[in-house]
C-alpha positions as CSV (number, residue, x, y, z in Angstrom):
1,X,-0.1,0.1,0.1
2,X,1.1,3.4,-0.8
3,X,0.3,6.7,0.7
4,X,0.7,10.1,-1.2
5,X,1.7,13.2,0.9
6,X,1.4,16.8,-0.8
7,X,4.9,18.4,-0.9
8,X,4.8,21.9,-1.6
9,X,7.5,23.5,-3.5
10,X,7.8,27.6,-3.8
11,X,9.0,28.9,-7.2
12,X,9.5,32.7,-7.9
13,X,6.2,33.4,-9.6
14,X,3.9,30.5,-8.8
15,X,3.5,27.5,-6.4
16,X,2.5,24.1,-7.2
17,X,1.7,20.7,-5.3
18,X,3.6,17.5,-6.2
19,X,2.4,14.1,-4.7
20,X,5.2,12.3,-3.6
21,X,4.6,8.2,-3.0
22,X,5.7,7.1,0.7
23,X,5.6,3.4,1.2
24,X,4.3,2.2,4.5
25,X,7.2,1.0,6.0
26,X,9.1,4.4,5.6
27,X,6.2,6.4,7.3
28,X,7.8,5.8,10.6
29,X,10.4,7.9,9.4
30,X,8.3,11.2,8.9
31,X,7.8,13.8,11.6
32,X,10.2,12.5,14.0
33,X,9.0,8.8,14.1
34,X,12.4,7.6,13.3
35,X,13.6,8.5,16.8
36,X,10.5,6.4,18.2
37,X,11.9,3.3,15.9
38,X,15.3,3.8,17.1
39,X,14.2,4.0,20.8
40,X,12.0,0.6,20.1
41,X,15.3,-0.9,18.7
42,X,17.3,0.0,21.7
43,X,14.7,-1.0,24.1
44,X,14.0,-4.6,22.8
45,X,15.8,-6.0,25.7
46,X,13.2,-5.4,28.1
47,X,11.1,-8.3,29.5
48,X,7.8,-6.9,28.0
49,X,8.9,-7.4,24.5
50,X,5.4,-7.7,23.3
51,X,4.8,-4.1,23.7
52,X,6.9,-2.9,20.8
53,X,5.4,-5.1,18.0
54,X,2.2,-3.5,19.3
55,X,3.5,0.0,19.0
56,X,4.3,-1.0,15.5
57,X,0.9,-2.5,14.7
58,X,-0.6,0.7,16.1
59,X,1.4,3.0,13.7
60,X,0.7,0.9,10.8
61,X,-3.0,1.0,11.3
62,X,-2.8,4.6,12.0
63,X,-0.9,5.3,8.6
64,X,-3.5,2.8,6.9
65,X,-6.1,5.2,8.0
66,X,-4.6,8.3,6.4
67,X,-6.5,8.8,3.2
68,X,-5.5,10.4,0.2
69,X,-8.1,13.1,0.2
70,X,-7.2,14.2,3.5
71,X,-3.5,14.5,2.7
72,X,-4.2,16.5,-0.3
73,X,-6.3,19.0,1.4
74,X,-3.8,19.1,4.1
75,X,-1.0,20.4,1.9
76,X,-2.0,23.6,0.3
77,X,0.7,26.2,-0.1
78,X,1.5,28.5,2.8
79,X,2.5,31.8,2.7
80,X,6.2,32.7,2.7
81,X,8.1,32.7,6.1
82,X,9.3,36.1,7.4
83,X,12.9,36.3,8.3
84,X,15.3,38.8,9.8
85,X,16.7,39.6,6.1
86,X,17.1,42.9,4.7
87,X,15.4,44.0,1.4
88,X,16.5,41.9,-1.4
89,X,14.7,42.9,-4.4
90,X,14.4,41.3,-7.8
91,X,17.0,42.1,-10.4
92,X,14.8,43.8,-12.8
93,X,13.5,46.1,-10.1
94,X,17.0,46.9,-8.9
95,X,18.1,47.5,-12.5
96,X,15.3,49.7,-13.0
97,X,15.9,51.6,-9.9
98,X,19.5,52.2,-10.7
99,X,18.5,53.9,-14.0
100,X,16.1,56.3,-12.2
101,X,17.1,60.2,-11.7
102,X,18.8,60.4,-8.3
103,X,19.6,56.7,-8.0
104,X,23.3,57.4,-7.7
105,X,25.7,60.2,-7.1
106,X,23.0,62.8,-6.1
107,X,23.0,62.4,-2.7
108,X,20.2,61.0,-0.6
109,X,16.8,61.1,-2.7
110,X,13.3,60.5,-1.4
111,X,13.3,56.9,-2.7
112,X,16.6,56.1,-0.8
113,X,15.3,57.5,2.3
114,X,12.3,55.4,2.1
115,X,14.2,52.3,1.6
116,X,16.2,53.1,4.2
117,X,13.6,53.7,6.7
118,X,11.7,50.6,5.7
119,X,15.0,48.3,5.8
120,X,15.6,48.9,9.6
121,X,12.4,50.2,11.3
122,X,11.5,48.0,14.4
123,X,7.8,48.4,14.0
124,X,8.0,46.6,10.6
125,X,10.1,44.0,12.4
126,X,7.3,43.5,14.9
127,X,5.0,43.2,12.3
128,X,6.9,40.8,10.3
129,X,7.3,38.7,13.4
130,X,3.6,38.5,13.9
131,X,3.0,37.6,10.3
132,X,5.6,34.5,10.7
133,X,3.6,33.6,13.9
134,X,0.4,33.8,12.0
135,X,1.7,31.4,9.2
136,X,3.1,29.0,11.8
137,X,-0.4,28.5,13.1
138,X,-1.4,27.3,9.6
139,X,1.0,24.5,10.1
140,X,-0.7,24.0,13.5
141,X,-4.0,23.6,12.0
142,X,-3.0,21.5,9.3
143,X,-1.6,19.0,11.9
144,X,-5.2,17.7,12.3
145,X,-5.1,15.7,8.9
146,X,-1.9,13.6,10.2
147,X,-1.7,10.7,12.4
148,X,-1.7,11.5,16.3
149,X,0.4,9.4,18.4
150,X,-0.1,9.8,22.3
151,X,1.8,7.9,25.1
152,X,1.9,8.0,28.9
153,X,1.9,6.4,32.1
154,X,-1.6,5.9,33.9
155,X,-2.7,4.3,37.1
156,X,-5.5,1.6,36.3
157,X,-7.5,-0.4,38.8
158,X,-8.0,-4.2,37.6
159,X,-10.4,-5.9,39.7
160,X,-8.9,-9.2,38.0
161,X,-5.6,-8.7,39.0
162,X,-4.3,-11.0,41.8
163,X,-2.9,-7.9,43.5
164,X,-6.2,-6.2,43.4
165,X,-4.8,-2.5,43.6
166,X,-4.0,0.5,41.3
167,X,-1.4,-0.8,38.7
168,X,0.9,1.8,37.0
169,X,0.7,1.2,33.1
170,X,2.5,2.2,30.2
171,X,0.3,3.0,27.1
172,X,0.8,4.2,23.7
173,X,-2.4,5.3,21.5
174,X,-2.3,6.1,17.7
175,X,-5.2,7.7,16.0
176,X,-5.9,8.5,12.4
177,X,-9.1,11.3,11.7
178,X,-11.2,9.5,8.7
179,X,-13.9,12.2,8.5
180,X,-14.8,15.1,10.8
181,X,-17.3,16.8,8.7
182,X,-15.0,19.9,7.9
183,X,-13.3,20.5,11.5
184,X,-9.8,20.4,10.4
185,X,-10.4,22.0,7.0
186,X,-12.5,24.9,8.6
187,X,-9.6,25.5,11.3
188,X,-7.0,25.5,8.3
189,X,-9.2,28.1,6.6
190,X,-9.4,30.2,9.7
191,X,-5.7,30.0,10.2
192,X,-4.9,31.2,6.6
193,X,-7.5,34.0,6.7
194,X,-5.6,35.1,10.2
195,X,-2.2,35.1,8.4
196,X,-3.7,37.2,5.3
197,X,-5.0,39.6,7.8
198,X,-1.6,39.6,9.5
199,X,0.1,40.3,6.4
200,X,-2.1,43.1,5.6
201,X,-1.3,44.6,8.8
202,X,2.3,44.3,7.8
203,X,1.7,46.1,4.8
204,X,-0.4,48.8,6.6
205,X,2.7,49.3,8.8
206,X,5.1,49.6,5.8
207,X,3.1,52.1,4.2
208,X,2.8,54.2,7.5
209,X,6.7,54.0,7.6
210,X,6.9,55.1,4.0
211,X,4.5,58.1,4.7
212,X,6.1,59.3,7.7
213,X,9.5,59.1,6.1
214,X,8.5,60.9,2.9
215,X,6.5,63.2,4.8
216,X,9.8,64.1,7.0
217,X,11.7,64.4,3.7
218,X,9.1,66.8,2.2
219,X,9.2,69.0,5.3
220,X,13.0,69.2,5.3
221,X,13.1,70.5,1.8
222,X,10.2,72.9,2.4
223,X,11.9,74.4,5.5
224,X,15.0,74.6,3.7
225,X,13.4,76.7,1.0
226,X,11.7,78.7,3.6
227,X,15.0,79.2,5.3
228,X,16.5,80.5,1.9
229,X,13.7,83.0,1.6
230,X,14.1,84.2,5.3
231,X,17.7,84.7,4.8
232,X,16.7,86.8,1.7
233,X,14.1,88.7,3.6
234,X,16.9,89.6,6.4
235,X,19.3,90.5,3.7
236,X,16.9,92.7,1.6
237,X,15.6,94.4,5.1
238,X,19.0,94.9,6.3
239,X,20.0,96.5,3.2
240,X,17.2,99.1,3.5
241,X,18.0,99.5,7.3
242,X,21.9,100.5,6.3
243,X,20.5,102.8,3.8
244,X,18.1,104.4,6.4
245,X,21.0,104.8,8.9
246,X,23.1,106.3,6.4
247,X,20.2,109.0,5.4
248,X,19.6,109.4,9.3
249,X,23.3,110.1,9.9
250,X,23.0,112.9,6.8
251,X,19.9,114.3,8.2
252,X,17.8,113.0,5.2
253,X,15.8,110.6,7.4
254,X,14.2,110.9,10.7
255,X,15.4,109.0,13.7
256,X,11.8,107.4,13.8
257,X,12.5,105.8,10.2
258,X,15.8,104.0,11.8
259,X,13.8,102.8,14.6
260,X,10.9,101.4,12.5
261,X,13.7,99.8,10.2
262,X,15.3,98.2,13.1
263,X,12.3,96.8,14.3
264,X,11.3,95.2,10.9
265,X,14.9,93.7,10.5
266,X,14.4,92.2,14.2
267,X,11.0,90.8,13.0
268,X,12.7,89.3,10.2
269,X,15.3,87.8,12.4
270,X,13.2,86.0,14.5
271,X,11.0,84.8,11.5
272,X,14.5,83.3,10.1
273,X,15.4,81.7,13.6
274,X,12.0,79.9,13.9
275,X,12.0,78.4,10.5
276,X,15.7,77.2,11.2
277,X,14.3,75.7,14.4
278,X,11.8,73.8,12.5
279,X,14.4,72.9,9.8
280,X,16.5,71.4,12.6
281,X,13.5,69.5,14.1
282,X,12.7,67.8,10.7
283,X,16.1,66.9,9.9
284,X,16.2,65.2,13.4
285,X,13.1,63.5,12.5
286,X,14.4,62.3,9.1
287,X,17.5,61.1,10.6
288,X,15.7,59.0,13.3
289,X,13.5,57.6,10.6
290,X,16.5,56.3,8.4
291,X,18.3,55.1,11.2
292,X,21.4,57.1,10.8
293,X,23.5,59.1,12.9
294,X,23.5,62.1,10.9
295,X,21.8,63.7,7.9
296,X,23.7,62.7,4.9
297,X,23.8,65.1,1.7
298,X,20.3,65.4,0.1
299,X,19.3,65.3,-3.6
300,X,19.0,68.8,-5.1
301,X,15.1,68.4,-5.5
302,X,12.2,66.2,-4.7
303,X,10.5,64.1,-7.6
304,X,8.3,66.4,-9.9
305,X,5.7,63.3,-9.8
306,X,4.8,64.2,-6.2
307,X,3.0,67.4,-7.6
308,X,0.7,65.2,-10.0
309,X,0.4,62.1,-7.7
310,X,-3.3,62.8,-6.8
311,X,-4.0,63.1,-10.6
312,X,-2.7,59.6,-11.5
313,X,-3.9,58.0,-7.8
314,X,-6.6,55.4,-8.6
315,X,-8.7,53.6,-6.0
316,X,-8.9,49.7,-6.0
317,X,-9.8,47.7,-3.2
318,X,-7.1,45.1,-4.1
319,X,-4.4,47.5,-3.5
320,X,-5.7,49.0,-0.1
321,X,-4.2,47.2,3.0
322,X,-6.9,48.1,5.2
323,X,-9.7,46.8,2.8
324,X,-7.5,43.5,2.6
325,X,-7.2,42.9,6.1
326,X,-11.0,43.6,6.7
327,X,-11.7,41.2,3.7
328,X,-9.4,38.3,5.6
329,X,-11.1,38.9,8.7
330,X,-14.3,38.4,7.2
331,X,-13.1,35.0,5.7
332,X,-11.6,34.3,9.0
333,X,-15.0,34.7,10.8
334,X,-16.8,32.9,8.2
335,X,-14.6,29.9,8.7
336,X,-15.0,30.1,12.5
337,X,-18.6,29.8,12.0
338,X,-18.4,26.6,9.7
339,X,-15.9,25.1,12.3
340,X,-18.5,25.8,15.1
341,X,-21.2,23.9,13.1
342,X,-18.8,21.0,12.4
343,X,-18.1,20.7,16.3
344,X,-21.7,19.6,16.7
345,X,-21.3,16.7,14.5
346,X,-19.3,13.3,15.2
347,X,-15.8,12.6,14.2
348,X,-14.8,9.2,12.7
349,X,-11.4,7.9,13.4
350,X,-9.4,4.8,13.4
351,X,-7.6,4.1,17.0
352,X,-5.3,1.7,18.0
353,X,-3.7,1.4,21.4
354,X,-1.3,-0.7,23.5
355,X,-0.9,-0.9,27.3
356,X,1.9,-2.5,29.3
357,X,1.5,-3.0,33.2
358,X,4.8,-2.1,34.5
359,X,4.9,-3.7,37.9
360,X,3.5,-7.1,37.0
361,X,6.2,-9.4,36.2
362,X,4.2,-12.0,34.8
363,X,5.5,-15.0,37.2
364,X,2.1,-16.1,38.1
365,X,1.0,-16.7,34.7
366,X,4.1,-18.2,33.8
367,X,3.8,-20.8,36.6
368,X,0.2,-21.8,35.5
369,X,1.3,-21.7,31.9
370,X,-0.9,-18.9,30.7
371,X,-0.2,-16.4,28.3
372,X,1.5,-13.2,29.6
373,X,-1.3,-10.9,30.3
374,X,1.2,-7.7,31.0
375,X,0.4,-6.2,27.4
376,X,-2.9,-5.1,26.4
377,X,-3.4,-4.3,22.6
378,X,-6.6,-2.5,21.3
379,X,-7.8,-1.0,18.1
380,X,-10.8,-0.3,15.9
381,X,-12.9,2.4,14.7
382,X,-14.1,5.4,17.0
383,X,-17.2,7.7,16.4
384,X,-17.1,10.4,18.8
385,X,-19.0,13.6,19.6
386,X,-19.3,16.4,22.1
387,X,-22.3,16.1,24.2
388,X,-22.1,18.9,26.5
389,X,-19.6,21.9,26.8
390,X,-21.2,23.9,29.4
391,X,-22.5,26.3,26.8
392,X,-19.1,26.9,25.1
393,X,-20.5,26.1,21.8
394,X,-23.2,28.5,21.8
395,X,-20.7,31.1,22.9
396,X,-18.4,30.4,20.0
397,X,-21.0,30.7,17.5
398,X,-22.0,34.1,19.1
399,X,-18.6,35.3,18.9
400,X,-17.9,34.1,15.4
401,X,-21.1,36.0,14.2
402,X,-20.1,39.1,15.9
403,X,-16.7,38.8,14.5
404,X,-18.0,38.5,10.9
405,X,-20.4,41.4,11.5
406,X,-17.4,43.4,12.9
407,X,-15.4,42.6,9.6
408,X,-18.3,43.5,7.3
409,X,-18.4,46.8,9.2
410,X,-14.7,47.1,9.1
411,X,-14.7,46.6,5.2
412,X,-17.2,49.3,4.6
413,X,-15.3,51.5,6.7
414,X,-11.9,51.0,5.0
415,X,-13.8,51.8,1.7
416,X,-15.4,54.8,3.0
417,X,-12.3,56.2,4.6
418,X,-10.0,55.6,1.5
419,X,-12.5,57.0,-1.0
420,X,-13.2,60.1,1.4
421,X,-9.5,60.8,1.9
422,X,-8.5,60.7,-1.7
423,X,-11.4,62.7,-2.6
424,X,-10.4,65.5,0.0
425,X,-6.6,65.2,-1.1
426,X,-7.8,65.8,-4.9
427,X,-9.9,68.5,-4.1
428,X,-7.3,70.3,-1.8
429,X,-4.7,69.8,-4.4
430,X,-6.5,71.3,-7.3
431,X,-7.4,74.4,-4.9
432,X,-3.7,74.7,-4.1
433,X,-2.5,74.3,-7.5
434,X,-4.5,77.1,-8.5
435,X,-3.2,79.3,-5.7
436,X,0.5,78.3,-6.4
437,X,-0.1,79.3,-10.0
438,X,-1.5,82.5,-8.8
439,X,1.6,83.2,-6.4
440,X,3.9,82.4,-9.1
441,X,2.4,85.1,-11.3
442,X,2.3,87.5,-8.5
443,X,6.0,87.3,-7.7
444,X,7.8,89.0,-10.7
445,X,5.2,91.8,-10.4
446,X,5.9,92.4,-6.7
447,X,9.6,92.2,-7.1
448,X,9.3,94.9,-9.9
449,X,7.1,96.9,-7.4
450,X,9.8,96.5,-4.6
451,X,12.4,97.9,-7.0
452,X,10.4,100.8,-8.1
453,X,9.4,101.7,-4.5
454,X,13.1,101.7,-3.6
455,X,14.2,103.9,-6.5
456,X,11.2,106.3,-5.7
457,X,12.1,106.5,-2.0
458,X,15.8,107.1,-2.6
459,X,16.0,109.2,-5.6
460,X,12.6,110.8,-5.9
461,X,11.3,110.8,-2.3
462,X,7.9,110.1,-3.4
463,X,7.7,106.8,-1.5
464,X,7.7,106.6,2.5
465,X,10.1,104.2,4.4
466,X,7.0,102.2,5.3
467,X,6.1,101.5,1.6
468,X,9.4,100.5,0.9
469,X,9.5,98.1,3.8
470,X,6.0,96.9,3.1
471,X,6.9,96.0,-0.8
472,X,10.0,94.2,0.5
473,X,8.2,92.0,2.9
474,X,5.2,91.4,0.6
475,X,7.7,90.0,-1.9
476,X,9.1,87.6,0.6
477,X,5.7,86.8,1.9
478,X,4.7,85.7,-1.4
479,X,7.7,83.4,-1.8
480,X,7.1,82.1,1.4
481,X,3.5,81.1,0.3
482,X,4.9,79.6,-2.7
483,X,7.2,77.3,-0.5
484,X,4.5,76.6,2.0
485,X,1.9,75.6,-1.0
486,X,4.4,73.5,-2.8
487,X,5.1,71.5,0.1
488,X,1.2,71.1,1.0
489,X,0.7,69.7,-2.5
490,X,3.7,67.5,-2.1
491,X,2.4,66.1,1.2
492,X,-1.2,65.8,-0.4
493,X,0.4,63.9,-3.3
494,X,1.9,61.4,-0.6
495,X,-1.8,61.0,0.9
496,X,-3.2,60.3,-2.1
497,X,-1.0,57.5,-2.9
498,X,-1.3,56.3,0.7
499,X,-5.1,56.2,0.6
500,X,-5.0,54.3,-2.9
501,X,-2.6,51.8,-1.5
502,X,0.1,52.9,-4.2
503,X,2.9,54.2,-2.0
504,X,4.8,50.8,-2.4
505,X,4.5,51.1,-6.0
506,X,5.4,54.6,-6.3
507,X,8.7,54.2,-4.4
508,X,9.8,50.9,-6.2
509,X,8.9,48.6,-3.4
510,X,6.2,46.7,-5.1
511,X,7.4,43.2,-6.0
512,X,10.3,43.4,-3.8
513,X,11.2,40.9,-1.0
514,X,11.2,42.5,2.5
515,X,12.2,39.9,5.5
516,X,10.8,37.2,3.7
517,X,7.5,38.7,2.5
518,X,7.0,39.7,-1.2
519,X,5.0,42.9,-1.7
520,X,2.2,42.1,-4.3
521,X,-1.2,43.9,-4.8
């Protein structure tokens, strides 16, 4: 007789099942049974030699009951195991990345910063370990398809014994489930769904780290641009202040003009200091996120694609990790309901066992010429079912029903939140894009106005110092608005990609392998 055990092989793009024939005499080598066979050989010198043929018979009958259908169902492909490896990308993705602008020789790009953060971040390691744990639970559930061997020592009272007392008995029992109305299969389905939910949680964690790192990068660039504008503003007002002091010394301006110019200069310097403080804070945040000791040199600019990310983002339920997690939780709850219904039905199994009386030396039987009764062998079919569990079955049904209801609501909420946030980000991007175009149109006009006011103040005397200072500050206020609005649009682009579940694709991480998990839609 031959048994077929499904053996799973993983390939880069697909998984398949191959059935390998195993003869009955080799079955004892599977799952650590080799140790039991060796132990049986080493202990053959025991006086109670009859127990070991009984154990072998138990294992043989147990293996005989292991049906091909159960084994085929037992071995579906499981998800890849999470390990402590760093990011290992496919060669095509790596080659594509190396040809992108800013891939090498241009300092720390936004894409490089994201990859560095994802590569080391401890929250991702934690989520990966939980995914690994959930994957192991699938193997735990699948073990129900395979033979179960139990052994131990029990105290048995035998009225027929000549000693008439409690005798310790060494026992070994083997069983193989034949039909259980879907108890094991539903448990495996629930474990797989739980693993899918855990994997979706891992993707959510990865997206959170990507968003946080990219947002910090945007803020660093924004504050550097703001700092440059603030420095220009201080320089411009300082030039005006010097001119005012020169005119005051010559008697061409009043003392109040000098005081007013000094006040404006101090205000501009305070603005620069505040922006520098924000810049240092965001740089420190970025250093922490990428796991560095200091901030490396940055690329000259951020990718222009951030400004148009909201236009290109398309919402699909298959790419949103929160929705995928809700779907997995839905499948898990449905599997739990099926498992609870199956628990109310009996289980058919084949059971064999052997018992050995440790203290009885068999001397009485030998003197009387009787067979040695120290060894007891039993076997046959078993049909068992739970009769009363103290209300546990009803409680499990209620819990599974509530879990299913929560998963349905979670799926609706995930769709709603993704749609709402994507719509809001798109609308804000449209409004800010119009504002940015207006601000960029105003800047040349305001620069021309500032230069004209300077000339009128110094040469013609038709403009007051207040007009000149206001023109100078309005010019730089417009430049501040351009820098802030540009940063807002870039942040909204990241939000659109996050809501649509496209951050990993945008930064080249889709299809890459992270700690043993491949990112796929």
